[in-house]
C-alpha positions in Angstrom: 3.5 19.7 -40.0 2.5 15.9 -39.7 4.3 13.0 -41.3 1.5 12.3 -44.5 2.2 13.1 -48.1 3.7 16.5 -48.7 3.4 18.9 -51.2 5.8 22.3 -50.6 8.1 24.7 -53.0 11.4 22.9 -51.6 12.7 19.6 -50.0 15.6 19.5 -48.5 18.1 16.5 -47.1 19.9 17.4 -44.9 19.8 19.4 -41.6 23.8 20.5 -41.9 25.0 24.1 -43.0 23.9 24.1 -46.5 20.1 22.6 -46.0 19.9 24.4 -42.9 20.7 28.0 -44.4 19.1 27.4 -47.7 15.8 26.5 -45.4 16.1 29.6 -43.2 16.6 31.9 -46.9 14.4 30.3 -48.6 11.7 30.7 -45.7 12.5 34.4 -45.6 11.7 34.8 -48.7 7.8 33.2 -48.7 8.8 30.0 -50.2 7.6 27.0 -47.8 10.2 24.5 -48.0 10.8 21.1 -46.0 14.0 20.6 -44.4 14.9 16.6 -43.5 17.4 15.6 -40.9 18.2 11.8 -40.3 18.9 12.2 -36.9 16.7 13.4 -33.6 19.2 16.6 -33.0 22.4 18.3 -34.6 24.6 16.8 -31.9 27.3 15.9 -34.2 30.7 15.3 -32.3 32.6 14.9 -35.6 31.1 18.2 -37.2 33.3 20.9 -37.5 33.3 24.4 -35.7 35.1 26.8 -37.7 32.5 30.3 -38.9 34.4 32.1 -40.8 34.3 35.9 -41.8 32.8 35.1 -44.7 30.0 33.4 -42.9 29.7 36.4 -40.4 29.4 38.2 -43.6 26.1 36.5 -44.4 25.1 36.4 -40.9 25.9 40.3 -40.8 23.6 40.9 -44.3 20.6 38.7 -42.7 20.8 40.7 -39.6 21.6 38.1 -37.7 25.6 38.5 -37.0 25.5 40.5 -33.4 22.6 37.8 -32.1 25.1 35.1 -33.1 28.0 36.3 -31.7 26.3 36.4 -28.0 26.3 33.1 -28.1 29.6 30.9 -26.8 32.7 30.9 -29.2 36.0 31.4 -29.6 37.7 34.0 -31.5 40.7 33.2 -33.3 43.1 36.1 -34.9 45.7 34.4 -36.1 46.6 30.9 -37.1 49.3 29.4 -35.0 51.4 26.6 -35.5 53.8 24.5 -33.5 57.0 23.2 -36.3 59.4 21.1 -34.7 59.2 22.8 -31.3 59.0 26.2 -32.6 55.6 28.5 -32.6 55.4 30.5 -36.1 52.0 32.4 -36.9 51.0 31.5 -39.9 47.7 33.6 -41.2 46.3 37.1 -39.3 42.5 37.6 -39.6 43.4 41.2 -37.5 43.4 43.6 -40.9 40.3 41.9 -42.6 38.1 44.6 -44.0 34.3 44.9 -43.3 34.2 41.6 -41.6 34.9 40.4 -38.5 39.0 40.0 -37.7 39.4 36.4 -36.6 37.7 32.6 -37.1 35.4 32.2 -35.0 35.3 28.5 -33.4 31.9 27.4 -31.9 30.6 24.1 -31.9 28.4 23.1 -35.3 25.2 22.1 -32.9 25.3 25.6 -31.6 25.3 27.3 -35.3 22.3 24.7 -36.9 20.4 25.4 -34.0 20.7 29.0 -34.0 20.0 29.0 -37.6 16.6 26.9 -36.9 15.6 28.8 -34.6 15.9 31.8 -36.6 14.2 29.4 -39.5 10.8 28.8 -37.6 10.9 32.4 -37.4 9.2 32.1 -40.7 5.7 30.2 -41.8 7.0 28.6 -44.7 10.5 26.8 -42.5 9.2 23.2 -41.2 12.2 21.5 -40.1 11.4 17.6 -39.9 14.1 15.5 -37.3 14.1 12.1 -37.2 13.5 11.7 -41.0 16.0 11.1 -44.1 15.4 10.9 -48.0 15.3 7.7 -49.1 14.6 8.0 -52.6 13.9 10.2 -55.4 10.0 10.4 -57.0 10.8 10.9 -61.0 7.8 11.3 -63.5 9.1 12.1 -67.2 12.7 12.1 -66.1 12.0 14.6 -63.5 12.5 14.7 -60.1 9.2 15.8 -58.7 9.8 15.1 -55.0 11.2 13.0 -52.7 10.2 9.3 -50.5 11.0 10.2 -46.5 11.3 7.6 -44.1 10.8 8.0 -40.0 10.2 5.0 -37.6 6.5 5.4 -38.4 7.1 4.4 -42.0 7.7 6.1 -45.1 5.8 9.0 -47.3 6.0 11.1 -49.9 7.5 14.7 -50.4 6.5 16.3 -53.8 8.7 19.5 -54.2 8.9 21.9 -57.4 13.2 21.2 -56.7 14.3 18.7 -54.5 17.9 19.7 -52.6 20.5 16.9 -51.5 22.4 18.4 -48.5 22.8 15.1 -47.2 26.8 15.4 -46.5 29.6 13.3 -48.3 27.8 9.8 -47.8 24.8 11.4 -49.4 22.1 9.0 -50.1 20.7 11.8 -52.4 23.9 11.7 -54.5 23.8 7.9 -54.9 19.6 7.5 -55.8 20.8 10.6 -58.1 23.7 8.4 -60.2 25.1 11.2 -60.8 28.9 10.9 -61.2 31.5 11.3 -58.9 35.0 11.8 -59.0 37.3 11.0 -56.1 40.6 13.0 -56.2 41.6 10.5 -53.8 43.3 11.5 -49.9 46.4 9.7 -48.4 45.4 10.5 -44.3 42.7 9.9 -41.7 41.7 11.7 -38.5 41.3 10.4 -35.3 39.2 12.7 -33.3 39.2 12.5 -29.7 38.6 14.8 -26.9 41.3 15.9 -23.8 40.2 18.5 -21.2 41.9 22.4 -21.7 43.7 23.1 -18.3 43.6 26.7 -16.5 47.4 27.0 -18.1 46.8 25.5 -21.6 47.4 27.9 -24.3 43.5 29.9 -25.6 44.7 29.7 -29.0 44.3 26.1 -31.1 47.0 25.2 -32.6 48.5 22.8 -35.0 51.5 20.8 -34.0 53.9 18.8 -35.9 57.6 17.0 -36.1 58.8 13.6 -35.9 56.1 11.9 -38.4 53.4 13.4 -36.0 51.0 15.7 -37.1 47.9 17.3 -34.7 45.2 20.2 -35.0 43.5 21.1 -31.5 40.6 22.9 -31.5 39.3 25.2 -28.2 35.6 24.2 -26.8 36.4 25.8 -23.5 36.1 22.8 -20.9 38.2 20.5 -23.6 40.2 20.5 -26.4 39.0 18.6 -29.2 42.0 16.9 -30.9 42.7 15.8 -34.3 45.9 13.5 -34.8 46.2 12.9 -38.3 47.4 9.7 -39.5 48.0 7.4 -43.0 44.7 6.5 -44.2 44.0 2.6 -43.6 47.2 2.8 -40.6 44.5 3.0 -37.4 44.7 -0.9 -37.1 48.3 -1.0 -37.3 48.4 2.1 -34.1 45.9 -0.4 -32.4 48.3 -2.7 -33.1 51.0 -0.7 -31.4 48.9 -0.5 -27.7 47.4 2.7 -26.2 50.4 3.4 -24.0 51.9 4.1 -27.4 49.8 5.9 -28.9 49.0 8.6 -25.8 53.1 8.4 -25.8 52.9 10.4 -29.2 50.7 12.6 -28.1 52.4 13.7 -25.1 55.6 13.8 -27.3 54.2 16.1 -29.7 52.5 18.5 -26.8 54.6 18.2 -24.2 51.1 20.0 -22.4 49.5 16.7 -22.4 51.9 15.1 -20.2 49.1 14.1 -17.8 46.1 15.0 -19.7 46.4 12.5 -22.2 46.0 9.6 -19.6 42.4 10.6 -19.9 42.3 8.3 -22.7 41.3 5.2 -21.3 40.2 2.9 -24.4 39.8 3.2 -27.9 36.2 3.7 -27.8 37.1 7.5 -27.0 38.8 7.5 -30.4 36.7 8.0 -33.4 38.0 7.6 -37.1 37.4 9.6 -39.1 37.9 8.7 -43.2 39.1 11.5 -45.1 37.3 11.7 -48.5 37.8 14.7 -51.2 35.9 14.0 -54.2 32.8 16.0 -56.1 30.4 15.5 -58.9 31.0 15.6 -62.2 27.6 17.4 -62.7 25.2 18.7 -59.8 22.0 18.6 -61.1 18.9 16.6 -62.6 15.9 18.2 -63.7 13.5 18.9 -60.3 17.4 18.1 -58.3 20.4 19.9 -57.2 23.0 19.1 -54.6 25.1 21.1 -52.7 27.6 21.3 -49.8 29.8 18.3 -49.2 26.8 15.9 -51.6 29.1 18.0 -54.5 32.1 18.4 -52.8 32.9 16.6 -50.4 35.8 18.2 -48.4 39.4 17.6 -46.4 39.2 18.8 -43.2 42.2 21.1 -44.1 41.4 24.5 -43.3 38.5 23.9 -41.8 36.3 25.5 -44.7 33.6 23.3 -45.4 31.0 24.5 -43.3 31.7 27.7 -45.2 31.8 26.6 -48.4 28.1 25.1 -47.8 26.8 27.8 -46.6 28.5 30.0 -49.7 26.7 27.3 -51.8 23.1 28.0 -50.4 23.8 31.7 -50.7 24.3 30.9 -54.4 21.0 28.9 -54.5 19.0 31.1 -52.7 20.4 33.9 -55.0 19.6 32.0 -58.2 16.2 29.9 -57.0 14.2 32.5 -55.4 13.2 34.7 -58.3 13.3 31.4 -60.4 10.2 30.2 -58.5 8.2 33.2 -59.7 8.6 31.5 -63.4 8.8 28.2 -62.2 12.1 26.3 -61.6 14.3 25.3 -64.6 17.4 23.1 -65.5 19.1 26.2 -66.4 18.8 27.7 -63.3 20.0 24.5 -61.4 23.2 24.7 -63.9 23.4 28.4 -63.3 24.2 27.4 -59.2 27.2 24.7 -60.3 28.6 27.4 -62.8 28.2 30.0 -59.7 29.9 27.6 -57.3 31.7 24.9 -58.7 35.5 26.4 -59.3 35.5 28.1 -56.1 34.9 24.4 -54.7 37.6 23.2 -57.2 39.8 25.5 -56.4 39.9 24.4 -52.7 40.2 20.9 -53.3 43.7 21.3 -55.4 44.8 23.2 -53.1 43.4 20.4 -49.8 45.1 17.8 -52.4 48.6 20.0 -52.5 48.1 20.0 -48.8 47.7 16.2 -48.5 50.6 15.1 -50.9 53.1 17.9 -50.8 53.2 18.5 -46.9 50.9 16.1 -44.9 51.9 13.0 -46.4 55.5 14.0 -46.2 55.8 14.8 -42.9 53.8 11.9 -41.2 56.8 9.5 -43.3 59.7 12.0 -42.1 60.3 10.6 -38.4 63.2 13.7 -37.6 62.9 16.6 -36.2 60.8 19.0 -39.0 62.0 22.7 -40.3 60.2 25.1 -40.3 59.0 25.2 -44.1 61.0 28.5 -46.2 57.6 29.6 -46.8 56.1 29.8 -43.5 59.9 31.4 -42.5 59.2 34.1 -45.2 55.8 34.9 -43.2 57.1 35.5 -40.3 60.0 37.5 -40.9 57.6 39.8 -43.0 54.0 39.9 -40.9 52.2 41.5 -43.8 52.3 38.5 -45.8 50.2 36.9 -43.3 47.3 38.4 -45.0 47.6 36.4 -47.8 46.5 32.7 -46.6 44.1 34.5 -44.2 42.1 35.9 -46.8 41.9 32.8 -48.8 41.0 31.2 -45.5 38.4 33.8 -44.8 36.9 34.2 -47.9 38.0 31.3 -50.6 37.4 32.1 -53.9 34.5 34.4 -55.3 32.4 35.0 -52.1 28.9 35.4 -51.9 26.8 37.6 -50.7 22.8 37.7 -49.8 20.5 39.7 -52.5 18.7 41.0 -49.8 15.8 42.3 -52.5 14.8 38.8 -52.8 14.3 38.0 -49.2 10.6 39.9 -47.6 
């Protein structure tokens, strides 16, 4: 597709999980869809890794799961933690029914590449890289398309419906002037890599002790590390010096006593500013926001990808039949009505975790005691199913309406 003015059924700004999955579903249903991705590839190292059972269930419904699981990935059947030097089990996925009994860990770029390649099998799927939506085109109080920009210039994409799926720093959201409610987040995350040694555990862990909290994601040859800090504290940490920061890591995770010396400078460490917010209204006539553009999530629970995929499925289930008679604002409102409460429930849980667990933990510079709730879960293993089910499915899991697809 040439970068001249384009006419399509749907223009999706953003090639993340929400945008790529929605594009795939619309194209599979016979619709013409243009997906814009501002970067030349999907390789963004700060994107999350977790593929939850709810997402794998959707892939199974689409007949893609077995092929997807042939890609390199890790499987975590239990969520483990190390609190005050003691190992605990927080959730157990092995008892889930009709879905894989594990959380998959796969770099998000592999997931996006997989879905993009599957989408390209349909003639209506058009993925344009290094191109972003920079403004909305409005006529008669209706969004009728997107002004796109790439290295060759600007061009128009006219569409019956435009989708903002361009993440927490959404240009579409900004240009729409839809109101954002900021719920606040008292933490930030320092994101870095450490090599994975042969004697290291093959499970992803959360470590908490002495005012420090870190999560490890297993990426085979290395650990992707998320070190939690109080919001705005990074400059203070840097002022204390790189050696002190590495000592803090080694004290928390003794296995890293030697590995931590792989960190040579602060450039190896990325600051991820955590935000939790949501749009009060997700839509305008001709425009719908989904995924992080509609509700920016904290990394707590690693559920952002899966909520984005759920949004995409709900949007497809509603929009595909609506295209036959013309998209109305009521159809766009129906997507929000379907997905707003699940997003808000997860955000409330995340805010509770921020304010009642993580912020106090970062302020408590003594050996942590295991909370009574986790003691209870470990004393009665059947209770591990409760957090597992919430992490796996959230509230109101979506299913693909296969009758909509060709």
